[in-house]
VOBA-1610 file (N, C-alpha, C; in pm, whole numbers, padded with zeros to 5 digits, always signed):
BEGIN
Met-01361+00456-00861Met-01480+00473-00776Met-01414+00528-00634Pro-01471+00642-00598Pro-01412+00703-00469Pro-01440+00625-00348Asn-01356+00644-00253Asn-01375+00576-00123Asn-01508+00620-00073Pro-01578+00522-00003Pro-01708+00562+00058Pro-01716+00680+00149Ala-01608+00703+00225Ala-01595+00823+00312Ala-01591+00958+00225Val-01517+00955+00107Val-01509+01066+00018Val-01643+01081-00049Ala-01707+00982-00088Ala-01853+00989-00149Ala-01943+01052-00049Tyr-01937+01017+00082Tyr-02019+01073+00192Tyr-01991+01224+00201Leu-01865+01261+00207Leu-01833+01409+00224Leu-01871+01484+00100Thr-01870+01428-00019Thr-01909+01506-00139Thr-02065+01530-00140Gln-02138+01448-00060Gln-02282+01469-00042Gln-02315+01590+00035Ile-02217+01632+00122Ile-02235+01735+00216Ile-02191+01862+00147Ala-02081+01870+00066Ala-02040+01993-00001Ala-01936+01943-00103Gln-01916+02029-00207Gln-01821+01995-00316Gln-01680+02006-00258Leu-01599+01905-00293Leu-01467+01888-00260Leu-01383+01928-00384Ser-01269+01998-00366Ser-01175+02024-00476Ser-01104+01897-00526Pro-01058+01881-00636Pro-00982+01763-00684Pro-00855+01749-00588Gly-00783+01859-00550Gly-00678+01837-00466Gly-00716+01771-00332Leu-00830+01817-00282Leu-00871+01767-00152Leu-00904+01617-00160Ile-00974+01588-00262Ile-01010+01443-00292Ile-00881+01363-00305Asp-00780+01400-00382Asp-00662+01333-00396Asp-00592+01307-00253Phe-00589+01428-00175Phe-00522+01409-00045Phe-00600+01315+00038Ile-00728+01324+00056Ile-00803+01233+00138Ile-00781+01087+00090Glu-00788+01066-00035Glu-00778+00933-00092Glu-00633+00874-00071Ser-00535+00966-00070Ser-00392+00919-00050Ser-00383+00896+00101Arg-00449+00945+00185Arg-00429+00933+00329Arg-00513+00848+00414Ile-00642+00830+00356Ile-00742+00746+00433Ile-00710+00604+00431Lys-00726+00543+00546Lys-00700+00405+00566Lys-00830+00335+00593Thr-00836+00204+00577Thr-00947+00117+00614Thr-00898+00003+00694Lys-00988-00017+00793Lys-00968-00138+00887Lys-01097-00204+00917His-01084-00336+00922His-01189-00422+00956His-01183-00455+01104Tyr-01285-00431+01177Tyr-01288-00469+01318Tyr-01387-00585+01347Pro-01338-00702+01387Pro-01434-00804+01422Pro-01527-00771+01535Lys-01634-00829+01540Lys-01737-00818+01640Lys-01660-00826+01778Lys-01697-00732+01869Lys-01646-00731+02013Lys-01506-00667+02021Thr-01460-00610+01911Thr-01318-00549+01922Thr-01331-00406+01968Leu-01235-00369+02052Leu-01243-00225+02089Leu-01169-00143+01983Val-01235-00044+01934Val-01167+00057+01845Val-01091+00173+01929Gln-01141+00200+02045Gln-01091+00295+02131Gln-01096+00247+02266Lys-00996+00261+02340Lys-00991+00232+02475Lys-00982+00346+02573Ala-01054+00351+02684Ala-01037+00459+02775Ala-00889+00460+02825Gly-00844+00578+02848Gly-00701+00617+02886Gly-00608+00628+02763Gln-00659+00606+02646Gln-00575+00628+02529Gln-00611+00762+02467Ile-00527+00839+02396Ile-00568+00948+02319Ile-00632+00903+02186Ser-00752+00959+02154Ser-00809+00924+02030Ser-00732+00980+01911Glu-00682+00892+01835Glu-00585+00943+01722Glu-00649+00952+01595Asn-00769+00892+01580Asn-00838+00889+01442Asn-00978+00927+01447Ile-01029+00982+01328Ile-01177+01001+01307Ile-01214+00900+01203Tyr-01330+00826+01245Tyr-01378+00720+01161Tyr-01502+00741+01092Phe-01507+00679+00965Phe-01648+00679+00894Phe-01678+00527+00886Val-01803+00501+00931Val-01861+00365+00926Val-01907+00329+00799Glu-01847+00231+00720Glu-01901+00187+00601Glu-02000+00076+00628Ser-01958-00024+00727Ser-02051-00128+00765Ser-02028-00164+00902Gly-02132-00204+00969Gly-02129-00257+01108Gly-02208-00154+01193Ile-02207-00179+01336Ile-02263-00099+01428Ile-02168-00106+01545Leu-02154+00021+01610Leu-02056+00034+01716Leu-02125+00108+01831Arg-02065+00096+01941Arg-02127+00164+02057Arg-02003+00236+02137Cys-02037+00346+02198Cys-01945+00419+02288Cys-02004+00373+02430Phe-01911+00355+02523Phe-01953+00332+02650Phe-01851+00376+02759Tyr-01896+00389+02878Tyr-01818+00434+02987Tyr-01816+00316+03091Lys-01717+00310+03176Lys-01722+00207+03281Lys-01726+00295+03412Lys-01827+00246+03497Lys-01839+00307+03632Lys-01854+00185+03729Asp-01758+00180+03821Asp-01756+00066+03902Asp-01736-00067+03815Asp-01832-00157+03830Asp-01818-00277+03733Asp-01917-00273+03627Arg-01985-00148+03599Arg-02091-00142+03506Arg-02044-00074+03376Glu-02099-00119+03266Glu-02075-00038+03136Glu-02191+00030+03111Ile-02177+00175+03083Ile-02290+00246+03048Ile-02276+00297+02897Ser-02363+00253+02824Ser-02366+00283+02682Ser-02413+00428+02666Asn-02332+00509+02578Asn-02366+00642+02562Asn-02420+00676+02419Trp-02377+00602+02323Trp-02441+00621+02190Trp-02397+00498+02104Phe-02471+00489+01999Phe-02446+00393+01888Phe-02436+00453+01758Met-02346+00402+01674Met-02326+00454+01538Met-02318+00338+01441Ser-02377+00365+01315Ser-02377+00261+01227Ser-02353+00319+01088Glu-02382+00250+00981Glu-02343+00296+00840Glu-02375+00436+00814Gly-02272+00505+00759Gly-02277+00649+00728Gly-02254+00741+00837Asp-02224+00690+00955Asp-02193+00774+01061Asp-02044+00804+01078Val-02013+00918+01142Val-01873+00944+01176Val-01857+00918+01327Ile-01751+00851+01358Ile-01716+00814+01497Ile-01589+00884+01543Ile-01600+00941+01663Ile-01488+01015+01718Ile-01505+01016+01874Ser-01401+01003+01946Ser-01408+01034+02088Ser-01372+01179+02107Val-01479+01260+02097Val-01464+01402+02071Val-01370+01475+02160Lys-01381+01468+02288Lys-01293+01547+02383Lys-01144+01505+02364Ser-01125+01367+02368Ser-00994+01312+02349Ser-00927+01354+02227Phe-01004+01347+02105Phe-00942+01375+01978Phe-00908+01522+01963Tyr-00992+01609+01996Tyr-00964+01749+01988Tyr-00881+01815+02086Gln-00885+01767+02208Gln-00809+01817+02312Gln-00671+01740+02337Arg-00666+01634+02261Arg-00545+01553+02269Arg-00516+01502+02414Ile-00623+01459+02478Ile-00606+01403+02616Ile-00664+01257+02618Pro-00631+01182+02715Pro-00681+01043+02727Pro-00832+01045+02728Ser-00889+00949+02657Ser-01027+00923+02640Ser-01077+00860+02770Leu-01212+00903+02804Leu-01280+00840+02916Leu-01367+00731+02876Glu-01378+00716+02749Glu-01477+00630+02687Glu-01407+00520+02610Tyr-01490+00416+02588Tyr-01447+00292+02500Tyr-01539+00305+02385Ile-01493+00263+02267Ile-01570+00237+02146Ile-01551+00095+02101Glu-01657+00025+02082Glu-01663-00116+02058Glu-01736-00160+01935Ala-01691-00236+01843Ala-01768-00290+01729Ala-01858-00398+01787Leu-01990-00374+01756Leu-02090-00476+01804Leu-02121-00575+01701Glu-02076-00549+01580Glu-02084-00640+01463Glu-01947-00628+01395Asn-01920-00718+01303Asn-01804-00711+01215Asn-01817-00577+01142Ser-01716-00491+01155Ser-01737-00354+01108Ser-01618-00310+00999Glu-01654-00234+00909Glu-01535-00178+00821Glu-01542-00028+00849Leu-01428+00025+00887Leu-01423+00167+00909Leu-01315+00227+00825His-01329+00351+00778His-01240+00425+00710His-01194+00544+00803Tyr-01065+00570+00803Tyr-01025+00677+00902Tyr-00911+00754+00858Leu-00908+00880+00912Leu-00800+00978+00896Leu-00739+01015+01034Ser-00617+01034+01047Ser-00555+01068+01161Ser-00583+01223+01205Phe-00558+01242+01333Phe-00580+01383+01375Phe-00492+01481+01299Thr-00364+01438+01274Thr-00274+01520+01186Thr-00323+01542+01049Asp-00374+01441+00981Asp-00422+01459+00850Asp-00543+01552+00853Leu-00633+01541+00952Leu-00754+01618+00956Leu-00714+01768+00966Gln-00606+01795+01051Gln-00570+01929+01079Gln-00501+01986+00946His-00430+01899+00878His-00370+01940+00747His-00482+01979+00655Ile-00590+01901+00649Ile-00704+01930+00556Ile-00750+02070+00588Tyr-00788+02088+00719Tyr-00850+02210+00760Tyr-00769+02340+00728Tyr-00629+02320+00738Tyr-00545+02437+00713Tyr-00513+02451+00561Asn-00510+02343+00482Asn-00472+02353+00342Asn-00589+02354+00238Phe-00707+02315+00299Phe-00826+02315+00209Phe-00936+02379+00276Pro-00942+02508+00276Pro-01046+02582+00349Pro-01188+02533+00322Glu-01217+02487+00201Glu-01353+02448+00173Glu-01396+02328+00272Phe-01304+02273+00326Phe-01335+02151+00415Phe-01392+02211+00545Asn-01367+02338+00583Asn-01417+02390+00698Asn-01576+02381+00711Leu-01627+02415+00579Leu-01770+02398+00572Leu-01830+02266+00618Ile-01761+02155+00568Ile-01799+02021+00592Ile-01777+02001+00743Gly-01667+02040+00797Gly-01646+02024+00938Gly-01762+02088+01019Arg-01804+02213+00987Arg-01901+02284+01062Arg-02036+02206+01051Ile-02070+02164+00921Ile-02195+02097+00902Ile-02203+01964+00986Leu-02095+01889+00984Leu-02093+01763+01070Leu-02095+01802+01215Thr-02022+01902+01262Thr-02029+01938+01400Thr-02167+01975+01437Glu-02237+02053+01357Glu-02368+02101+01386Glu-02474+01975+01402Arg-02447+01885+01295Arg-02534+01764+01298Arg-02514+01682+01416Tyr-02403+01656+01459Tyr-02381+01568+01584Tyr-02403+01636+01707Tyr-02395+01771+01713Tyr-02422+01850+01832Tyr-02567+01847+01851Ile-02643+01865+01746Ile-02796+01855+01752Ile-02838+01723+01800Leu-02780+01618+01753Leu-02796+01475+01802Leu-02779+01458+01946Ser-02676+01517+01994Ser-02632+01517+02141Ser-02741+01587+02216Glu-02777+01714+02171Glu-02878+01784+02243Glu-03018+01707+02253Glu-03055+01649+02139Glu-03169+01563+02142Glu-03169+01446+02247Arg-03058+01387+02251Arg-03041+01280+02338Arg-03040+01328+02479Asn-02981+01440+02514Asn-02987+01498+02649Asn-03128+01530+02680Tyr-03196+01593+02593Tyr-03339+01627+02624Tyr-03423+01501+02647Thr-03418+01403+02568Thr-03481+01281+02575Thr-03459+01216+02708Met-03336+01209+02745Met-03299+01129+02868Met-03349+01219+02997Arg-03357+01348+02989Arg-03398+01435+03102Arg-03541+01438+03123Phe-03612+01447+03007Phe-03754+01490+03023Phe-03851+01388+02978Asn-03805+01267+02952Asn-03896+01149+02906Asn-03900+01033+03009Ser-04001+00972+03017Ser-04012+00846+03096Ser-03938+00739+03019Ala-03910+00624+03087Ala-03841+00511+03023Ala-03926+00464+02904Val-04053+00455+02917Val-04131+00405+02802Val-04125+00513+02687Glu-04123+00636+02717Glu-04120+00737+02618Glu-03976+00741+02549Arg-03875+00710+02619Arg-03741+00710+02574Arg-03720+00593+02476Phe-03783+00476+02518Phe-03786+00358+02432Phe-03855+00377+02300Lys-03967+00448+02305Lys-04050+00472+02186Lys-03972+00568+02099Ile-03910+00660+02142Ile-03828+00763+02063Ile-03716+00683+02002Leu-03648+00609+02078Leu-03545+00519+02008Leu-03586+00438+01906Lys-03697+00360+01922Lys-03746+00268+01840Lys-03797+00348+01706Lys-03856+00466+01718Lys-03907+00538+01607Lys-03794+00599+01525Ser-03696+00655+01599Ser-03580+00721+01537Ser-03472+00641+01476Tyr-03449+00524+01555Tyr-03341+00447+01521Tyr-03376+00290+01531Pro-03468+00248+01440Pro-03513+00117+01455Pro-03401+00009+01434Glu-03301+00045+01360Glu-03183-00050+01349Glu-03118-00086+01473Ile-03111+00010+01566Ile-03052-00013+01706Ile-03128-00119+01770Ile-03262-00111+01768Ile-03347-00212+01836Ile-03319-00351+01780Asn-03304-00364+01648Asn-03294-00492+01578Asn-03158-00545+01569Arg-03049-00460+01597Arg-02913-00501+01589Arg-02824-00505+01717Val-02876-00440+01814Val-02807-00423+01947Val-02859-00503+02049Gln-02773-00566+02123Gln-02828-00648+02236Gln-02905-00564+02336Ala-02993-00631+02403Ala-03089-00569+02498Ala-03019-00502+02612Lys-02906-00572+02661Lys-02839-00522+02777Lys-02778-00367+02741Tyr-02728-00363+02622Tyr-02665-00223+02572Tyr-02775-00125+02566Ile-02891-00167+02501Ile-02999-00068+02491Ile-03050-00017+02616Ala-03064-00114+02705Ala-03121-00085+02846Ala-03018+00014+02911Ser-02894-00011+02904Ser-02792+00082+02968Ser-02803+00219+02896Tyr-02815+00225+02768Tyr-02835+00352+02699Tyr-02948+00432+02738Leu-03064+00358+02769Leu-03181+00424+02817Leu-03189+00454+02958Gly-03094+00399+03029Gly-03078+00430+03180Gly-03181+00336+03245Ile-03200+00221+03195Ile-03305+00134+03270Ile-03239-00006+03277Thr-03305-00095+03354Thr-03251-00238+03360Thr-03310-00315+03246Glu-03247-00438+03220Glu-03294-00521+03115Glu-03440-00568+03143Glu-03460-00593+03263Glu-03601-00643+03296Glu-03710-00522+03262Thr-03677-00413+03299Thr-03761-00293+03259Thr-03774-00288+03106Leu-03666-00301+03039Leu-03676-00299+02886Leu-03766-00417+02838Ser-03740-00535+02903Ser-03821-00641+02844Ser-03973-00611+02873Arg-04014-00556+02985Arg-04146-00521+03011Arg-04206-00417+02921Ile-04122-00314+02886Ile-04158-00206+02800Ile-04183-00268+02653Lys-04099-00356+02614Lys-04109-00405+02480Lys-04242-00483+02462Ile-04292-00549+02569Ile-04405-00639+02569Ile-04532-00552+02564Asp-04532-00435+02625Asp-04649-00346+02636Asp-04676-00286+02498
//
């Protein structure tokens, strides 16, 4: 049975047997207990992760506040984008909010794949497009919608976040206080 990350990639595009063999020989799996940091600010992001189970959040620290930027769960790819691709220290943290199982490849292995298996460039492009579109949707939602509208969009598009993530992290993600979130949920 293929690794779940390989199975995910083959749903996007066909992989050659050589590419499947390479990925399966290089991919690693790690279990992160709840509240464990997968990535710390100040470190260079060395790996790209596929979430088999669990939910994670990315956040920044400003003064003494944590500002949630995104949440990822089963079937998502996690990466500290700027740090990973530019090989610079990350500004963000990535934390497991539940016990999580992640499969990952190193930056070096991913570059090897792009260079030696050109068919993977299609997968890379499709994933980049997918996550760039999600980023644009989030930016639009945050800039042009009220707090109530932002919550409704989140609840409709990602109900698992509402059910699995603590209110303080959701409030931070929406750019509101916990009290405001509590009032919105009641209405």
